[in-house]
Wavefront OBJ file of the C-alpha trace (Angstrom):
o trace
v 0.107 0.004 0.035
v 1.542 3.381 -1.052
v 1.483 6.042 1.439
v 1.891 9.789 1.266
v 3.939 11.944 3.564
v 2.654 15.139 4.521
v 4.283 18.292 2.554
v 6.200 20.513 4.728
v 5.792 24.069 3.925
v 6.293 27.986 5.417
v 7.570 27.785 9.221
v 7.393 23.769 9.315
v 9.845 23.475 6.751
v 12.103 26.040 8.234
v 11.939 24.333 11.658
v 12.740 21.058 9.833
v 15.931 22.243 8.084
v 16.831 23.887 11.169
v 16.724 20.714 12.890
v 18.506 18.837 10.192
v 21.303 21.287 9.731
v 21.744 21.487 13.481
v 22.183 18.148 13.877
v 24.561 17.396 10.927
v 26.814 20.367 12.175
v 27.057 19.300 15.969
v 27.513 15.755 14.901
v 30.142 16.732 12.769
v 32.150 19.182 14.592
v 33.488 16.476 17.365
v 34.486 14.228 14.324
v 36.881 16.984 12.854
v 38.094 17.512 16.469
v 38.903 13.858 16.749
v 40.463 13.645 13.694
v 42.780 16.839 14.341
v 43.525 15.106 17.783
v 41.950 18.217 19.524
v 39.270 18.859 22.035
v 35.884 20.096 21.175
v 35.390 23.934 21.144
v 32.272 24.990 23.036
v 32.166 28.265 21.753
v 32.096 26.892 17.897
v 29.232 24.326 18.703
v 27.585 27.369 20.266
v 28.175 29.319 17.233
v 27.055 26.322 14.730
v 23.998 25.702 17.004
v 22.894 29.318 16.922
v 23.284 29.830 13.282
v 21.392 26.359 12.394
v 18.565 27.999 14.607
v 18.323 31.092 12.734
v 17.325 28.716 9.730
v 13.763 28.470 11.630
v 13.206 32.277 10.849
v 13.388 32.300 7.307
v 9.976 32.483 6.272
v 8.999 34.889 9.106
v 12.356 37.117 9.740
v 14.404 36.592 6.430
v 16.748 39.137 6.977
v 17.649 37.949 10.472
v 18.613 34.560 9.000
v 20.557 36.195 6.030
v 22.613 38.023 8.619
v 23.155 35.540 11.656
v 23.660 32.456 9.864
v 26.865 33.603 7.551
v 28.179 35.714 10.710
v 27.918 32.311 12.951
v 29.865 30.534 10.131
v 32.652 33.090 9.585
v 32.995 33.474 13.362
v 33.169 29.622 13.915
v 36.215 29.473 11.695
v 37.682 32.222 13.582
v 37.335 30.281 17.059
v 37.695 26.862 15.997
v 40.946 25.033 15.708
v 39.171 21.843 14.173
v 38.316 23.910 10.889
v 35.496 21.706 9.589
v 34.371 22.258 5.778
v 30.898 21.178 7.129
v 30.266 24.742 8.212
v 29.696 25.531 4.733
v 26.749 23.725 4.630
v 25.069 26.420 7.089
v 25.606 29.282 4.462
v 24.607 26.966 1.413
v 21.426 25.787 3.173
v 20.541 29.447 4.193
v 21.105 30.555 0.666
v 19.220 28.070 -0.924
v 16.263 28.252 1.383
v 16.080 32.017 1.031
v 15.938 31.696 -2.839
v 13.283 28.959 -2.824
v 11.105 31.747 -0.873
v 12.258 33.998 -4.004
v 13.789 36.875 -1.521
v 16.595 37.891 -3.866
v 17.617 40.970 -1.546
v 18.229 38.213 1.544
v 20.193 35.826 -0.708
v 22.435 38.712 -1.867
v 22.744 39.919 1.872
v 23.655 36.671 3.059
v 26.495 36.380 0.797
v 27.448 40.240 1.215
v 27.759 39.457 5.162
v 29.889 36.521 4.595
v 31.993 38.235 2.170
v 32.415 41.342 4.449
v 33.193 39.264 7.428
v 36.022 37.007 5.437
v 37.603 40.492 4.112
v 37.617 41.666 7.758
v 39.289 38.221 8.609
v 41.638 38.190 5.918
v 42.781 41.967 6.833
v 43.842 40.501 10.322
v 45.827 37.230 8.752
v 45.761 37.416 4.994
v 46.373 34.315 3.070
v 46.209 34.589 -0.663
v 45.028 30.978 -1.521
v 42.396 30.877 1.627
v 40.925 34.199 0.317
v 40.550 32.955 -3.518
v 39.134 29.673 -2.266
v 36.630 31.336 0.069
v 35.496 34.050 -2.595
v 35.185 31.120 -4.954
v 32.683 29.239 -2.822
v 30.691 32.403 -2.348
v 30.543 32.858 -6.394
v 29.228 28.961 -6.395
v 26.740 29.474 -3.246
v 25.428 32.547 -4.890
v 25.113 30.848 -8.418
v 23.117 27.902 -6.768
v 21.072 30.380 -5.076
v 20.167 32.030 -8.239
v 19.507 28.931 -10.068
v 17.174 27.563 -7.402
v 15.489 30.965 -7.637
v 15.009 31.069 -10.961
v 13.498 27.486 -11.047
v 11.042 28.333 -8.347
v 10.314 31.483 -10.453
v 9.854 29.550 -13.457
v 7.587 26.635 -11.899
v 5.329 29.422 -10.318
v 4.752 30.891 -13.589
v 3.950 27.933 -15.210
v 1.356 27.213 -12.469
v -0.189 30.420 -12.785
v -0.459 30.042 -16.436
v -2.087 26.435 -15.894
v -4.067 27.965 -13.389
v -5.358 30.897 -15.660
v -5.815 28.410 -18.725
v -7.869 26.347 -16.356
v -10.115 29.360 -15.404
v -10.216 30.289 -19.103
v -11.729 27.083 -20.248
v -14.257 26.748 -17.255
v -15.407 30.684 -18.459
v -15.677 29.524 -22.025
v -17.530 26.306 -20.779
v -20.000 28.831 -19.144
v -20.407 31.012 -21.946
v -20.784 27.933 -24.443
v -23.305 26.440 -21.590
v -25.237 30.064 -21.570
v -25.217 30.391 -25.476
v -26.576 26.943 -25.577
v -29.634 27.660 -23.362
v -30.240 30.686 -25.127
v -30.525 28.753 -28.293
v -32.804 26.148 -26.685
v -34.531 28.559 -25.015
v -35.280 30.374 -28.617
v -35.938 27.284 -30.536
v -38.351 25.950 -28.049
v -40.421 29.718 -28.137
v -40.566 29.627 -31.629
v -41.783 25.954 -31.979
v -44.142 26.198 -29.307
v -45.592 29.695 -29.711
v -46.343 29.494 -33.414
v -47.991 26.099 -33.313
v -49.841 26.913 -29.953
v -50.914 30.165 -31.581
v -52.791 28.186 -34.493
v -54.252 25.760 -31.910
v -55.798 28.656 -29.805
v -57.192 30.437 -32.944
v -58.598 27.277 -34.607
v -59.953 26.360 -30.880
v -61.620 29.427 -30.651
v -63.324 29.404 -34.037
v -64.494 25.860 -33.641
v -65.902 27.093 -30.261
v -68.093 29.608 -32.144
v -69.338 27.512 -35.149
v -72.361 25.574 -35.405
v -71.811 23.786 -38.565
v -70.305 20.643 -37.857
v -68.285 20.713 -41.142
v -66.420 23.737 -40.111
v -66.108 22.492 -36.585
v -64.381 19.280 -37.854
v -61.959 21.198 -40.276
v -61.061 23.227 -37.441
v -60.340 20.349 -35.153
v -58.415 19.118 -38.000
v -56.129 21.781 -38.262
v -55.676 21.737 -34.631
v -54.907 18.158 -35.117
v -52.061 19.208 -37.632
v -50.961 21.799 -35.440
v -50.466 19.796 -32.376
v -48.682 16.829 -34.469
v -46.316 19.341 -35.970
v -45.442 20.696 -32.424
v -44.897 17.412 -31.117
v -42.575 16.338 -33.966
v -40.297 19.537 -33.716
v -40.263 18.985 -30.155
v -39.084 15.787 -30.177
v -36.248 16.461 -32.823
v -35.158 19.787 -30.076
v -35.248 17.243 -27.389
v -33.486 14.791 -29.429
v -30.733 16.926 -30.202
v -30.159 17.627 -26.442
v -30.168 14.047 -25.597
v -28.023 13.066 -28.409
v -29.087 9.511 -28.177
v -26.878 7.007 -29.812
v -29.568 5.322 -32.128
v -27.576 2.094 -32.681
v -27.507 1.318 -28.842
v -30.957 2.302 -28.114
v -32.988 1.524 -31.422
v -34.838 4.575 -31.080
v -36.450 6.483 -33.931
v -34.012 9.118 -35.391
v -34.683 12.871 -34.424
v -36.132 14.651 -37.408
v -33.819 17.047 -39.098
v -34.147 20.838 -38.380
v -36.366 22.735 -40.756
v -34.949 24.157 -43.727
v -36.240 26.674 -46.654
v -38.025 23.710 -48.562
v -40.279 23.491 -45.587
v -41.525 27.304 -45.863
v -44.645 26.341 -47.974
v -45.600 23.897 -45.235
v -45.473 26.621 -42.752
v -47.424 28.638 -44.771
v -49.998 26.191 -45.057
v -50.239 25.616 -41.613
v -50.915 29.309 -40.839
v -53.494 29.759 -43.405
v -55.481 26.830 -41.901
v -55.965 29.212 -39.110
v -57.697 32.049 -41.336
v -55.047 34.203 -42.208
v -54.162 34.691 -45.550
v -50.635 34.504 -46.343
v -48.958 35.134 -49.685
v -45.547 33.285 -50.094
v -42.849 34.834 -52.574
v -39.679 32.736 -53.133
v -39.194 33.498 -56.746
v -35.862 35.482 -55.812
v -34.769 32.194 -54.048
v -32.390 30.062 -55.804
v -33.285 26.372 -54.874
v -30.730 24.790 -56.517
v -27.890 26.673 -54.144
v -26.702 24.918 -51.285
v -27.808 27.033 -48.098
v -25.838 25.941 -45.427
v -28.253 24.733 -42.070
v -27.671 27.257 -39.440
v -28.562 29.869 -42.376
v -31.849 27.836 -43.238
v -32.940 27.116 -39.787
v -32.518 30.929 -38.684
v -34.293 31.975 -41.866
v -37.152 29.657 -40.977
v -37.546 30.503 -37.312
v -37.646 34.053 -38.337
v -40.300 33.564 -40.949
v -42.343 31.356 -38.241
v -41.999 34.106 -35.110
v -42.939 36.735 -37.932
v -46.127 34.698 -38.823
v -46.721 34.109 -35.313
v -46.642 37.604 -34.122
v -48.871 38.664 -37.040
v -51.677 35.824 -36.043
v -51.345 36.832 -32.139
v -50.633 40.297 -31.691
v -51.296 42.618 -35.076
v -55.066 41.320 -35.721
v -53.674 40.871 -39.367
v -56.020 39.405 -42.387
v -53.075 39.222 -44.971
v -49.101 38.686 -44.489
v -46.821 38.877 -47.159
v -43.541 36.988 -47.001
v -40.809 37.363 -49.378
v -37.809 35.131 -49.153
v -34.652 35.562 -51.827
v -30.849 35.296 -52.478
v -29.490 38.539 -52.008
v -25.619 38.608 -52.611
v -24.269 35.677 -50.395
v -27.067 35.910 -47.954
v -30.954 35.214 -47.752
v -33.132 38.474 -47.360
v -36.559 38.034 -45.598
v -39.158 40.413 -45.734
v -42.404 39.966 -43.857
v -45.446 42.507 -44.151
v -48.984 42.360 -42.428
v -51.868 44.499 -42.740
v -52.440 44.681 -38.750
v -52.594 47.302 -36.634
v -49.770 50.344 -37.140
v -48.736 53.133 -35.542
v -46.338 55.638 -35.217
v -43.947 53.650 -32.356
v -42.402 50.192 -32.441
v -43.978 48.186 -29.867
v -42.338 46.726 -26.865
v -39.296 44.387 -27.938
v -40.720 40.750 -26.421
v -39.201 37.388 -26.490
v -40.265 36.686 -30.439
v -38.661 40.124 -31.690
v -35.417 39.352 -29.433
v -35.092 35.867 -30.696
v -35.212 36.885 -34.251
v -32.826 39.315 -33.639
v -30.435 37.169 -31.778
v -30.771 34.374 -34.646
v -29.656 36.900 -37.359
v -26.745 38.453 -35.102
v -25.314 35.096 -34.236
v -24.760 34.563 -38.047
v -23.502 38.141 -38.289
v -26.579 39.091 -40.010
v -28.995 42.175 -39.882
v -32.363 42.569 -38.470
v -35.128 45.190 -38.072
v -38.823 45.468 -36.907
v -41.496 48.135 -36.726
v -44.771 49.516 -37.639
v -45.309 51.276 -40.877
v -46.649 54.714 -40.789
v -49.916 53.755 -42.986
v -50.480 50.853 -40.622
v -49.376 47.344 -40.585
v -45.913 45.662 -39.481
v -42.998 44.727 -41.017
v -39.914 42.271 -40.187
v -36.977 42.349 -42.114
v -33.420 40.069 -41.996
v -30.571 39.786 -43.701
v -28.711 36.243 -42.916
v -25.596 35.190 -44.463
v -24.643 31.989 -46.204
v -21.527 32.018 -43.999
v -20.940 33.369 -40.554
v -19.186 36.772 -40.134
v -17.345 38.544 -37.528
v -19.545 40.450 -35.621
l 1 2 3 4 5 6 7 8 9 10 11 12 13 14 15 16 17 18 19 20 21 22 23 24 25 26 27 28 29 30 31 32 33 34 35 36 37 38 39 40 41 42 43 44 45 46 47 48 49 50 51 52 53 54 55 56 57 58 59 60 61 62 63 64 65 66 67 68 69 70 71 72 73 74 75 76 77 78 79 80 81 82 83 84 85 86 87 88 89 90 91 92 93 94 95 96 97 98 99 100 101 102 103 104 105 106 107 108 109 110 111 112 113 114 115 116 117 118 119 120 121 122 123 124 125 126 127 128 129 130 131 132 133 134 135 136 137 138 139 140 141 142 143 144 145 146 147 148 149 150 151 152 153 154 155 156 157 158 159 160 161 162 163 164 165 166 167 168 169 170 171 172 173 174 175 176 177 178 179 180 181 182 183 184 185 186 187 188 189 190 191 192 193 194 195 196 197 198 199 200 201 202 203 204 205 206 207 208 209 210 211 212 213 214 215 216 217 218 219 220 221 222 223 224 225 226 227 228 229 230 231 232 233 234 235 236 237 238 239 240 241 242 243 244 245 246 247 248 249 250 251 252 253 254 255 256 257 258 259 260 261 262 263 264 265 266 267 268 269 270 271 272 273 274 275 276 277 278 279 280 281 282 283 284 285 286 287 288 289 290 291 292 293 294 295 296 297 298 299 300 301 302 303 304 305 306 307 308 309 310 311 312 313 314 315 316 317 318 319 320 321 322 323 324 325 326 327 328 329 330 331 332 333 334 335 336 337 338 339 340 341 342 343 344 345 346 347 348 349 350 351 352 353 354 355 356 357 358 359 360 361 362 363 364 365 366 367 368 369 370 371 372 373 374 375 376 377 378 379 380 381 382 383 384 385 386
């Protein structure tokens, strides 16, 4: 069974380094003294212990450690006759730990304190080769500290970039989810609102008709509209579920509406009693219109007819759909109630505007001075930048 040791950080790591360094130095000093055949120097042990203890304050008092540790090392060499090389470990651990926490000023301070103390000592008893060796060791230790600092800075930068990239991915996922929810809301609104409006009109007509034949025709129109509603709802929900038909054996979802189905849409609207004229003479039926463009055009026409049926009190609507230089142009005019001001933009108009804008198109709608309402849209064959 694999076990994971707790990770030491901050002051806990400082304390552990202080204990480890102190133990190594206090054990090695008697060994060096025994090798030279001299007694152990108590002041030397005190200096080594004090220097190691200062490592426990790296995170909280870094400048204190940066001064005490190198000073203790230099003073050790002044009072100890054993002259053990392990004392350099004190300065090395200090510099590496200060560099690891990213404190470059303290690293420089620690090395300069050691260099200054050495220069003072050499001033009292100068030895060229010893001085050169000490300076070389200080340069090596400073270079090690810089290497550790640069590596840690690089790792922190990589972690920050990874965290930023993760935040970017999460934000992008949220935006995609929001856009998808809006798309689904528009789709369900267009599907349900249009057909329910037809059903509502036909149900009202059937309730006031005494002729059985007329009532049956209204009921037949209701049946057709409800069937169309269920079919489009199944298509929308099927796209959401993304069912694997090979494993489930279910019926495939119906394809999204295309421009070829505009006549069927008009026929369903006419069944409600609204006179609709469809003009597609300017539409190149042989041209391949991308599915997003075809769906947007179909839904815009559908919602415009729904608004004419529900809100304007129109008797006649003229629908014109044509190719217009790399885009599909839509114009829907009705003879309903007109005025000098545009009506409040509700979900229907907002949805049509969003559908056109999503593909880089244009949309406008408003009442005409002479009466009636006009919806105009231009949806590119290929999405363009907004």
